[in-house]
Structure formats: C-alpha cells, structure tokens
N, C-alpha and C positions, 0 to 999 in steps of 0.2 A: 626379866626386866622388863618392868611396862610398859609401854611407850605410847599412847591414848595422848597425852599432854604434848608429845610432838608431833602427831598426826592433827594435831585440830589449829595447830597455832601454824603446820611450815604447809599444808593445802590448801589454796583458795575456795572459800567459802564455797563455791558450785560444785569444784573435783569433790572436794568432800564429803556432798552432799549426794552425789551421786555413786559416789565407789561405800556408801553404803548405801544405799540403796540396790545396787548390783549385788549385795550380800546377801540383805533381806533377801531376795528373787531367788537365790540360790537359795538361800533356809529353808525355803519352801519345801524345794526337790530333796531335803535333805543333805547337802552340798555345802562349799566348805572353799570361802574365797581369801587369798591371799597376798598381801602386798609383797612383791620382792623384789632379788636384784637392788640395779642401781640406787629405786628413789628409796629402799633402804639402809644403805652404805652413806647415800647425799645427806641425810635426816639426823642419823646417827653423829656425822660429821658436822652438823647445823651447816651447809654448805650454799653458802646464798646464791653462787649462780645457779641452779634450781630456781628458788626464785623467779632472776634475773631476768631471765629468756622470756624471748616471746612466744616459745610451748613448753607446755609438761606435757613430759613420754610417761606413759606410767606399765608396770608389765605387774599383773596379776597373774597369780595362778587358783585353776579352780579342782579341787578334788572334786570331778564332776566331768559334765560334757560341756566346754566352753564356750564350742563354737552355738550346743543351740541356747546355751547362756547370752553372749552374745546379741546371737538373732533377733530376739526379743525386749534387748534395750533397746535394737535398732532398731526394729520395729516401732517401741514407744515410742522416741523421743525423734525419730527420723532422721534419725542421721545415718555420714554414709557408712559401711562392715563391707570392709574382705576379709573374706571367712577360706582358711585353708584345710581343709578338712583331712590330710594325709597323714599334717601333723596335727590335729587338734586344737587350731593356735583359729586367734579369730582379730582385728582391729579393727578399733569404730574411733571414726575422724571426727571431732566438736571444731568448736572454731579457733578457739583460743589451747588447746589440749588433747591428745594421741590414751588412749589406754589399750593395753595390750595382752590380750585373755588368753593359757594356755590352758591347754589340758593336763594336770600333773603327769610327768610322764619319767619312762624308762628310753634309757638312749644306748646303744651298744653299737661298737664299730663293726663292720665286715672286715675295712684292714685302714694301711694309717692313712688319713685326708678322704676316706669318702666319707661320705652327708651320712648320719645315723641312722642306723633302723631303730622307727621308734616308737614302745605299747604304752599305754595308762598304765597310771602306776604312783602312786602318793606322791605329798608334799617332800617327802624323807628320797624318796628315790629322784627329784624331781630337783631338787637342790644337790645330788651329787652327782649330777651329771654338768653343773655349773664349773665355771673356768676356776675362778681364785672364790679363795675364803671372804674376801669382803663382799664379793659378790651372790656368795649361798644360805643367806636369811634371808626372813621372808616374817611379816607382821600378819594376827592375825584379823583377820576381820568381822567372824565373827560375833555376836550378843555375849556371848559366856567367857571370850575369853578376851575379848576387842583390846588390841595393843599388842598383845603378848608379844614377847621376842624370838624367834625360834633359830634357835644359834648352835645344829650341832658340830659345825665343824671351827667353832672359833676364832670366826670373825672379827668380833666386835674384838677382842683380843689383841687381833692382829690391827685392827683398825690404828687401835693403843698406840699400836707399838709402828705401825708406820710402815708396815707390810707388808706384800705381798706374793701371798702364797700357793700351790696351786694346792686341788686337794686328791690326789693323788697318782704317782712316777710316771705312770700313763700320759699323764695330762697331754702333755704336748706333742706324743707321738700321735695319739690318738688325734689333737687337731691341733696340728703345728698354727694361725692363725690365732690361737691362743698367745702367741712368741708377740703381734703385734699388738695383739690389745691389752698383755700385760704391757708392752715394755710404752701403749701410750696409758695407764693407770701410771704407771713408775714418775711419767716424768707430770705428767698432768695433778697430782698430786702431790709430787715431793716426798714419793715413798721408796723403801730401796725393793730387792725381791729377797724373801727369805734366803738363805745359806742355799738347805740343799733344792730351792728351784730353781737359784739361780745353775746350777750349777745340772742341774737338770734343762731347763733352756741352753745353758751353752750345749750343755751333748744333742739334744738334740733340730737345732738350729737347720743341719740337712734334711729334713724332715719337710719344712716346705718347699719342696720340691715334690712332696705332694701332691700340695697345694692347687686345684684349680688354676687358671689365669683371673676366670669372673667372681672370685673369692679372694685370691687375691687384692686384685683391682675395689672390688669391698669395700676389705679393710682399711686401703691406699686412703680410699675416697672418705672415711670416718674419719679416720688420719688429718686430710683436712681442712674439718671443721673441729678440729683444736684449736684454741686458742691461739698458740704457738705450737703450729705442726715442723717446725722445726729443728725442734728440740728431741722430739716422739724419730725425725729419719738421723739428724744426728747421732743418735745412739742405736740404730738401728746401723747403720752404718760402723759406727763400732764394735758391737755386738758379730758383725761378717755376716746379716740377716738381709739388707739388700742387693750383696754380691747373686745371696741365693733366689735373686728377683732379674736381678741382670747384671751380670761381670761388671760395669764401670757404672753402675749405678754409686753416684757419693754421696755420703755428708753432713759439708764438712762448711767454715767459715762463710762462705760464699753464699753457700745458701741462706743460713741464717740473714743473712745485708738483706738476702733478693726478697728472702718473705716478709722480711719484716717492710719492705719499699711497697707490695704489695699487697700488703695490707693499709698503705696509708693510702691507698687510691680509695679510699672507702666504697668499695662494688665490693659490696658479700655476697652475691649472686652471683657474681665470677673468676668468684676467691679459690675453690676448691679448682676448674682446670686451666688456671693461670696457672696454681702452684707446678699441676704436671707439666706444664710449660719448660714452667724453671727446672722445674725438678731434671725434662733430658737436653736440659742445655748444653751442658761437655759432653753432651754422645757424638758419637758419627754417626754415619745415616745404617750401618748395617745394625748401630748399635736400637738404634732406636725402633728400625721395625720387628729385627727381637727383640724387643719393650715392651709395641706395639701388636706382636702376635701372642706373647704369653698373655696378657693379660686382656686379648680379643676386646679392646677398649670402643667406644660408639667413634660412627665414622667423621661425625664434623670434626668430635674433639681431635681422632687420629690426623686427617687432615689438619689443623691446628696446629698441632706438634712437629706432623713434618715442614709444616708453614714457616716455624719458629724455626728452624736449624736452614730452611731454604736461605729467607731474609738472613738471617747471624753472618754466611755465604756472603752475601752481596751488598750487607754495611759501609765496605770501601767506597759504594757507590754514590751514597749521604751522605760521606762525610769531605763537600767541597762548599769551599764556598759559591753566596749567588746563586745558587739552582733558581731555578723559577717554581711555582707553584702547580706549573701544570706539569714540568719535570719530576718535581716528586713526587705525583698524582701516578701520574706514567711508569711507574718504580716499582710505588707499591700499590695498586687499585687491584693488585691476583691476588694482594696475600689475604687471608683471615684476620679481622679484627685482632683478635684474642693474638696471634701471633704477631701479633708489629707490638704488642703490652708489653708483648714479654722482652722483646729487645729493646724496646725505651729501658724500662725496667731494666734490663741484663749490658749494654753496653756503658762502657769506660769512658764515649765521647759527649763531651754537652753536646757540639751540635749535633749528631747526629741524633740523640735523643730529644733535644728543640724541635726536631725536623721531624719525628716518628710523633712526634706530638698536637704538632700542627695537622699535620694529617686526622689525627684520627679526632682531632677537637674542632676543627675545621674542614678542611677543606675536601673528605670524603661527603660533605653534606652539601658540598656546590651540586646546584642543579639552572638548567638555563632555563630560562623564562618558556620559550620557547620549543616544542617536541615536533615527533612525525607529523602527528596528523597536522600540525600547524604550518609545516614544512609544505606539504602532501597541499595543500590552503593555496599552499607560494608560491607553486609549480613542479617540488622539487622529487622527481620521479622514488621510491619505498627499492632500494636495496642498498650497490654498494657508494651507491654518491648519497644518498642523505647519512649512512653510516657517514660518510666524509668529514659530513655539512656541519652532523650535530657532533661530532669529533673537533672538529674548527671552534664551533659555540664553545667546548666546552672549556677547551684551552683557554679558550681567550674569556670566557665567564673569571677563572679559574685566577690568572694571571692580570686580571683587573683590565684586559679593554675592552669587552661590552662592562656595561651595570643595566642599563634597562632593556623592556623589550622593544623599543623603538632600535637602541645602538646593535641589538639580534640580526634586525632585518635589515639593517642596516651593512651588516657586516655580509651576511646573507648575499646584497645586492651585488658588491663589491670584489664576489668569488665570481662575479657573473651568472651568476646561476638562476640569472631572471623568469617573475612565473612567465607564464603563459598565460594569453590576452584573446 
C-alpha cells in the first residue's frame, strides 16, 4: 500500500518539506528514514485530532546515525536539539511541531520491568520491539519508494478490525507499562483488546510491581493528557491495575464526575496536576504517603496533594454562614491553590464551594496599599510589632473596613502606633 497522497494531505506544508529534506540528507550518506508509530496509525485512521492539536509530534526512524543526522538538521535550521547518545535518539523542537529521530535499534530486557539494553539494528528490529501491532508500522520517505507502507505485523488489518494486539507473548511481562498504554489506546480509539492479548494483559497485571515509580508516574502523566482520562482510570480500576499502584486507588464513577468538572474550569495547563489531586481524594493520609513514595512525585505537586487531604478534613470550618472574608483568608492561606481548587470541585457543600471559589478568585489577591517600607517611615519598628500592624491592615482590607491609603494610615494611627517626630 502506498500512502504518498495521504502524507501530502495530512502533514502541514512546512513540516512536510522538512521531513522530505531530512530524508534527502540521510540519502546522501546511504541512510534511510521512515515515519513510524503513532503518526502512521493516525494517518491510516484519518484521525482529525492529529491536525487539530496545537503541535505535531512526529516519530522518525533512521537506518543509520539518527543523532548525527539530527545535529546536522539542528545546525542548519538553528533549532533546539536534545540528544541521547546512549539510546541513539534526538529531539528537534520547532515552533509548532517536534520531531523525534531514533536510530533503528534492537532491544533486550535483562529482567522484567528493566529498561532495555539497546543496540543498532534494522527497521524490522525496530518494529518488533514496539508495543502493539497498530504502532508497529512504518512509511518509507526514500525517493525510490516514497509513501510505501511497511506493515510486517498486520497493524493495518488490526486497525480495520479495531483491535489492539501485542507482538509477542512476553510483551507485557517485559514492560508492564504497555498495560497502561494499551488501556489508553483502547479508550481513546474505542478499540478492543484482541482475545489472546486480553488474556496476557490480565495474567501480567502483577508485573506492574516490577516498574519503577518514575515510569509509572510518567505513564499517569500521559494518561492525564487524554481528552477523557477518567475512562482510562476507570478501566484500569476494573482490571485491577490501579490496585497494583496503590491498593486504595479507585476509578469509580465519582472520578468521572470530578474530572469532568475539572475540565470545565478551562485551565488546561493545570489540569494534569488537578487530576492527581482528585485521584487521591478518597485516600487516607497513610495511603497518600504510600502513593507519593511509590511515584516519586515532584515536591510542589506532593505538597498540593497532601494539602488536598488536610483541607478536606477541615472543610466543616468553612461550612458556616456569615464568615468574614478575613476569617476565610486565615483558614485557607496556608494551603496550595491547587488543593483548594480540588476541594472546590469535590466538596458536596454548595456553601463551601462558593467560599473556596471566593478565596481563589478574589481574597488571595487582596493587598494593602501600605507596605513595610512605608510603615517604617511612619515610625513602626521592623519585627513583631510591624507584623501585627500588617496583619490588622490586611484583615481590615479584606473585610472592607479600609479602602484607601488614607483609610489605612488612619487605622495605623487609631492603633496608637503613632510615628515619632
């Protein structure tokens, strides 16, 4: 099957020109370049999502030295290059797309769950190391067979039958992160696992224990980039995969509702972290510490997740009528905003939700007109005395008792803290 016309229609003009140029440069050194993986799958599916996103992420395999080729391209185009010589891979970052170039390679696993040992190989070697048949296809970019589909494991047929199939029986045991990725594809594409693949997946779910926390976290981060990650989380829960990450994790209907509410906030940059906070909302403090230790999460996100549970326990303090803005501020000021937002989504109390949103949208931004330097000019000594004055001023500002700089100065004077003359 030749997909030349598909490529021409599918890729933006500048990216298409670049891809052809890279293939031409490789040919000068007797090397061949192929499109591989997701782009081939999505091109065959005619998936419009590839075009609608803000960026293209394109994978290419080089039968030759991918890093050297990428260095030549980066130097000519003056673009950012990130090279990993150990794995023979390189990433080129352009304004609206990213190219990943990889030397065709073989992989061997010393033990289940370990990162593979990599050696140079052929395109066929490179395709057999991949996770599923629908990702084990390539398209030639060479002049003599441009657009030719290479499909040794019948990925196109599996696409037509909407099936997800592993390439060999040890696939999930070699690398159990494929379980998480497989469920992602199943839910994103509305596919099914081929019967033998489904049996192997269920058999090898315990192999998730062999995967490092960093790699599990990385896969969860990718899941949270899906349009509807709750579908993946729920399916992983049904399969028992969440239990292998942390025994108390659940993927029930509650998660679906809360994730959907999170998306309505229209803050895409914050969504993945917010999903993490909602994922652990039903955990105990002991469970969350186990989860954080297992996944080696970044310090800021870990704090937000701990704060999510601490604030959840304190929500009754906010479920009271006629709380002053200053009282709300002092109850919430120590918590990470992400934790406050997670509780605003998850709480069942409309009053608490409104209170949390008032803090997030208004109260946390309130500032006094007078600062420490100006108080010093008024004769207030730095230290506890100044701290107390600033706290009183801020509370009065929150509660609307002072509105102008003059009001604030008058309040300072009324506290009998008059400047020295």
